[in-house]
C-alpha positions, -999 to +999 in steps of 0.1 A: +248-127-069+234-162-072+203-166-094+183-199-092+151-211-107+123-218-082+086-224-085+079-209-051+069-175-063+044-191-086+030-211-057+026-179-037+004-165-064-016-197-071-026-205-035-051-175-034-064-183-069-071-219-060-089-208-028-112-186-049-127-218-064-131-233-030-149-202-017-172-200-047-182-237-047-185-243-010-217-256+007-237-229+025-214-228+055-197-195+062-173-211+085-157-230+055-153-198+036-135-183+066-113-213+071-103-213+034-095-176+035-073-178+066-055-210+056-048-194+021-034-163+037-013-183+062+001-206+034+009-176+012+028-159+040+047-191+048+058-195+012+070-159+010+088-163+044+105-195+031+122-175+004+135-148+027+167-165+039+179-169+003+172-133-006+190-121+026+220-140+014+220-119-018+203-145-040+176-140-065+148-165-075+134-166-110+107-185-128+099-182-165+063-189-176+061-179-213+077-158-240+052-136-258+077-118-281+115-116-281+125-097-249+089-098-237+083-126-212+058-134-185+083-143-157+086-140-120+116-127-100+121-125-063+147-100-052+152-077-022+127-051-033+100-077-043+105-094-010+099-062+009+065-057-007+055-094-007+065-099+030+045-068+040+015-077+019+013-113+028+016-107+066-009-079+066-032-100+044-032-127+071-042-101+098-067-085+075-084-119+069-093-121+106-104-085+107-126-090+076-144-120+091-152-099+122-163-069+102-185-088+077-201-108+104-210-077+124-219-053+096-237-076+072-252-102+095-283-107+073-263-115+042-232-131+057-242-167+046-251-156+011-234-157-023-227-119-023-203-123+006-188-153-011-180-131-041-166-105-018-141-130-003-133-143-038-124-109-051-104-103-020-084-134-027-078-124-063-065-091-051-040-109-028-027-130-057-024-098-078-004-080-051+020-109-047+022-111-085+031-074-087+058-079-060+073-109-078+070-097-114+102-105-133+098-076-157+077-045-165+054-065-188+045-090-161+041-063-135+017-044-158-005-075-161-008-080-124-012-042-119-042-042-141-057-073-126-055-056-092-075-027-105-102-049-121-106-072-091-109-044-065-135-025-085-164-048-073-151-045-038-154-007-039-189-010-054-199-037-029-227-018-011-243-010-045-256+024-032-255+053-057-225+067-038-207+034-039-214+029-076-202+064-084-171+060-063-163+027-079-168+041-114-144+070-106-119+045-092-120+024-124-120+053-148-090+070-131-069+039-127-076+023-160-076+055-179-042+067-168-028+033-172-040+030-208-032+066-218+002+070-202+017+038-187+011+016-217+027+041-242+057+045-218+062+007-219+059+007-257+086+035-259+108+016-235+105-017-255+110+001-288+143+016-278+157-012-257+141-044-271+133-056-235+113-047-204+135-067-180+146-051-148+182-042-143+199-027-113+217-002-136+185+005-157+179-004-193+173+030-210+207+047-206+223+052-240+194+037-259+172+068-266+175+105-271+172+127-240+140+142-252+124+107-256+137+097-221+121+128-205+088+121-223+089+085-213+096+093-177+066+117-175+044+091-191+054+065-165+048+089-135+014+100-149+004+064-157+010+050-123-020+066-107-022+040-079+006+061-063-019+089-060+004+118-069-016+149-074-034+156-097-040+118-102-053+112-067-091+118-069-099+081-072-086+074-037-110+096-016-139+085-039-131+049-030-137+055+007-173+044+002-161+008+002-164-014+033-135-007+058-116-040+050-115-028+014-103+006+025-075-010+044-067-031+014-066+000-009-046+021+015-022-002+032-018-036+016-023-038-021-034-010-044-015+021-033+015+000-024+015-015-058+016+021-071+046+033-052+063-001-056+059+003-094+074+038-093+104+025-074+108-003-100+107+023-128+131+047-111+157+022-101+154-007-125+142+009-158+159+043-158+186+038-131+201+061-107+229+074-130+206+082-159+181+101-137+209+121-122+223+130-156+188+142-167+180+159-133+146+141-134+149+128-099+147+163-084+117+173-104+099+141-092+110+148-056+095+184-057+064+171-073+060+146-045+067+174-020+038+194-034+015+164-029+028+159+006+019+195+017-013+200-002-028+166+007-020+173+044-038+207+042-069+191+027-068+164+053-071+191+080-105+201+066-121+166+066-145+157+094-152+123+080-126+100+095-120+078+065-117+108+042-091+123+065-072+090+065-075+090+027-059+124+022-033+113+048-025+083+026-021+106-005+004+126+015+022+097+031+026+078-002+046+107-016+072+103+012+081+070-005+083+087-039+103+116-026+128+093-010+136+072-041+135+104-063+164+118-042+186+091-057+207+089-025+215+059-003+196+072+027+167+084+006+162+050-011+165+032+023+139+057+037+116+051+008+117+013+011+112+015+049+083+039+045+066+015+021+065-010+050+060+013+080+032+033+064+015+000+056+014-011+092+005+023+106-022+031+081-039-003+082-041+002+120-058+035+116-083+021+091-090-010+113-098+014+141-121+035+120-139+003+110-142-008+146-157+025+156-182+024+128-193-012+135-199-005+171-213+030+171-222+038+135-201+070+138-181+082+108-175+119+117-146+129+139-168+155+156-190+127+168-162+108+186-160+127+219-149+103+247-148+073+226-114+063+239-128+057+273-154+033+259-131+016+232-097+018+250-080-009+229-092+004+196-082+040+204-049+030+219-040+013+187-053+043+167-030+065+188+000+043+180-008+045+143-012+082+145+022+087+162+038+066+135+023+089+108+035+120+127+070+103+132+071+103+169+092+076+186+088+048+196+064+045+167+082+032+136+074+062+114+102+080+130+127+056+115+117+060+079+113+098+083+149+099+097+163+082+067+143+104+043+156+135+060+191+122+058+186+115+022+175+151+016+206+163+034+228+140+013+212+154-018+218+190-005+181+197-007+174+216+025+140+228+011+129+191+011+141+188+047+118+217+055+089+200+037+094+168+058+094+189+090+063+209+080+045+177+070+051+162+104+036+193+120+006+190+097+002+153+105+001+162+142-024+189+134-049+165+119-042+134+140-037+146+176-071+164+178-087+130+172-068+115+200-075+145+223-112+143+214-113+105+221-096+105+255-101+139+270-136+151+259-167+136+276-187+111+258-220+129+256-247+126+229-281+143+231-276+148+268-271+111+275-238+093+281-231+071+251-229+034+258-202+019+237-182-014+239-153-028+219-157-043+185-157-081+179-126-099+190-114-106+155-114-069+147-098-057+179-072-085+178-062-076+143-058-039+150-038-046+182-014-069+163-007-042+137-003-016+164+022-037+183+040-043+150+044-006+145+062-005+178+083-036+171+094-021+137+110+008+156+130-014+179+137-044+155+136-032+119+166-053+109+150-075+083+135-047+063+166-025+069+189-052+056+167-057+025+167-019+019+205-018+022+208-046-003+187-027-028+210+003-024+241-018-027+228-033-059+224+001-074 
C-alpha cells in the first residue's frame, strides 16, 4: 500500500471556506452568490475526483497540519472509506447547489437579495467543508473537530425561518448533538488515547491488547452513544425536530452531510479503532447489530403513522441509517460491503425524496400526504423521481437500494444471523407500507380540493433538474456500481 503526501485533501476543504468570504462580501447581486456557490461545489468535486484513480490503485494520500500532543495530530488522510463519503457528498453537494438556488428564489423571493440569504449560503458552504473534512480526517481527533463544526454550522440553517417552531427544533438539534458528543464521545476518545497513546486510524484497530475488556466494553458503549448523528434510538429525537428547516437543509441533514457523518464515524470506530477481530472476541458487533435492528423496525412503524411528508421521510431516514450500522456490525465481508454501499445508495435515494417534497411544497404549499391526491398527474417529473427514490428505499430493482440490501442480507447469512435476515425482510415490507400509498395517492387518486380540480405545475427548472439527476443516479448505481463496489471491496481487503 503506497502512502504519499498530498495537499489535495486540504484544497478540497479550503475551497468552500474561501467561497464563504466571497459570498459574504459580494455586492448586492444574488447572481454572484449563486455563481460562487456552484463554482465552489464544482471545483471541490473535481479535486475529490482527481484523487480517485490513486485510491483505486490501493494508494493512500496523507497531509499533516499540526501536532497538538504526542500521538495527537491534526492531519488528513484519503483512503477508500474516506473517498466513498467524499465522492458522494461532493457530487450531491453540486446537485444540491442548483436545487437550493431554485428553492430559495421561489420560497423566499422577498428576501433573496438580502444578507440573510447570504448567511444561509455561507453556512451551507461551511457545512460542505466540514463534511469533506470529516471524510478526509486522518485520525479520530481531526474527525471530532470537523464533526463538531458540522453541528455548529448547521444549527443556524435549521433555525433559519426564526419561527418559534424553528427555534425550538434548532435548540433540540443542538442540545442533542452537542450534549451526546460532550458527554459520551469525548470521554470515549480520552479513554482510547489514555490506553493507546494515539487516535490514529489502523486497519487492524488500535485498542486490541491495550486495555482491559471491561474498559473496552465501556469505551465502545460511549462511542455509540456519543455519535448521535447516526440517529440510533434513543438518540434520534433531534432528527424529526430538525424537519422545520428549509427543504435544502433537510436534504443536507438526511442525505449529504450530517447523518452520513454519523454513520461514517461509526464505521471508522468499528473498523479502524476497535477492529474486526477485537469486536468478534468481545461479541460487541452482534449487540450493535441487534440494537440497529431495533431502530430499523421501530422507526419504520413510527413512519407509518406520519401524515406530514417530511416527518415520514425523517423516520425513514432513522430506519435506513441503521442498515449501514447493522451491516458493519455484522463484521462479515458482505455485511461491510453492504454497509458502505448503503451509505452511498441511501444518500442518492433519500435526497431525491426530499427534493421532491420541497418541490411539492414550493408549488402547492402542501406538506401533508393526505393532501396530495392526484399530484403525480400535475407534477409528473417530480413524482416519477419520488417513485424511483421510494423503490430504492424499499429495495425493488432496478433501483439501487436492492443492491445494498442484497449484500446486507448476505452478510447476515454469513454471520449465521437468520433473525437479522428476517428483520431486513420485514423492514422492506414496512418501507413499502409507508411509501407505496404515497405513490398510489399521487398517481391514482383524483386531484380534487374543495370540489375544484387543483391547478398545479412543476417546480422551477433548477429544482426539477436536480431531483431528476439524483433519481437517474439511483438507477445508474444499480447497473453500474463498480466504483463504489471496488472501494467497498478494498475496505474489506484491508481489514
